N, C-alpha and C positions, 0 to 999 in steps of 0.2 A: 548864373550869381555863383554856381557854386565853386568855380573853378579862382574866385575872388576868396581873401581870407582879410578880418578885421583881427588883429591880434594888441596883448597888450595894450588895453583900455580904459581905464579907470573913471568912475560916473558919480557922484555924489550932489547933483543939483539934482529936486525936484523938474520930472520928465510931467509933464501934465496941457492937454489940452481942452477947450471947449467949444470943438464944433459943433454944429447942428445940421443933420440929413447930409452925410459924411462917412465911405468906408477911411478904418484910417488902422494901419500898421502901428504899432506904437509900444518900442524897447526900452528897457536904460540902458543900452547898449546903440542900438541900431533899429532901426523898422520894422526892415529884413532884407532880406537874404540871405549873403556867401557865408562862406565857417566862418566860427567864433571863436576863437581860442586864446586864453589867459586874459580872462577881460573879469574884471570886478564890478558891479549895479550898489551902488550903498543907497540911491536914491529913487524915494519915493514914484509912483507910475502910476499916475488917475488918467483916465478919462470919465466927463463930469457933465453934469443939466448939459444932455444932448441926445439927439433924435440916432443915433447910432444903427450903423447899415451893415450889417455882418465883417464885423474888422476884430480885429486878436487884438490884443497886449498881453508882451510877458517886462519878465524882469531885467531878460539881454536883450531880446529879437522879437518884434512883436504874429512877425512870418516869417519861419526859420528855415529855407532851401539848400542849408550847407551841414555839414558836423559840429558842433560841440565842446571841444574839446577842453579843461581847464579853467574852466568857471565858476562864478561867485554871485547870487542875488540873493543879497543881502535887504536891499529897498522894500518896502511895501505896495501893491500890484492891487489896482483897486478900479472898480468901476461904478460909476451913479449915472442913470441917465432914466428919461424921462418918460422915453420910448420902452414899454413891457413886451413889443413885436417880435422885434428883430434882436437873429446871433450873434453874441458877443463869443470871441472865445478868449478864456485869463488864466492864466500860466506864467509859476515862478518864474521859472527862466525863458519860457516858448511861448506866446497865445495858440499858434497852430503853426504845423507842421507838414507838410503834405506833397514828401519827395520819399520814397520808396530809397533801403539800404542807408539810411545814415549814420551816425555814429553820435552818439550824448555819452561822454565817459567825465570823468575826473570832476563832476561838477557839482557844486553846494545848491540849494535852498535854505535862507533862513529867513520868513518873514512870514506876514501876515497876506492870505490873497484871497480872492472871493466880487463880491459883490453884494450893493447894497439893500436894505428893504424895502420892497417895488418896485427893481428897479429892474433888469432882463433877464426876464424868469424863463429862456430857454436858452442863454448861454450855457458853454462848458467851464466847467472852473478844475479845474487841477493843480495841485501845490508842484505837477514838475512844467504839465505839457496842456494847455486849455482843452486842444482837439487835433491829435494822432491820427491820420488815414492809411498810413503805409508803414511796414513795420520800423522797430529805428535797432539798430548791432547793436550790442552789449556793451557795459561800463555801468559804472559802480553810480550813482546818482544819495549824496546824502541828503534829506531834506529834515524840518521843525519847524513847528510854525503854527498855526489855525487857519486853516482853509474855511471859507464862508459864502454863503449859497442863495439868494436873496433872504437875506441880513439874519439867517442864523447860522453861526460861527461854531467850527468843532475843531477845538484844538486835538491837536494831532499827537495822538501816544505813544505807545510801542505795540500796541496791540492792534489800534486801528490806522495807522500811516499808507497801507496798503491800498486800502476803497478810496483813499482819496489822490495818486497822481498821476492821474490822468483824467480828467470832468468828460470824455467822453466815452470812458468807461468799454473800448470795441478790445480790449486788450493787445494794442498793439506797441507795448513799453514791456511787455515783460519776458522778454530778452535781461530786462536792463535789473542790477545787482542793485540794490535799494537798501539804504541804511537808516532807520531810525535817529540822529546825530543832530543836535547842534552843530556847525561848522563855524558859525557868528565870528568873526576877535574882535 
């Protein structure tokens, strides 16, 4: 999938699913796959009232296997589920990224990202990416908004935003330059 590119796309509609007992890759631009360039999502991305099984949802892509260049995620990304035992990856740009050597550059997230109270307590929630297992190459990402985990929201500030960029907290996004700034227009 990494030799293909989705480019110059815009979504302003809600992307939602209410399927039970299934794995889902859900994004404002695409569910998963390729390089994504110069795309903007303004619509809400949500997964609710379902028994989610290790799914990934993101403002741009659910499960990314390519580079992310010049993209904007301005729609809220959230999950509300009845099953507390299944892992879910939730990110402002990408839900899950498990490919080494990808580049994230010149992207912006200005949204509310997270899980509702009593929902998936084993989830990874990050303003940029829910779960990153491989190092991402350097670039600049602008973040602004609120990160919510299990119903408790934390508004990003100039002092705390770096604590919430990667939901897996494994340091794979440290090569990035992250700027606390609202790029939403």
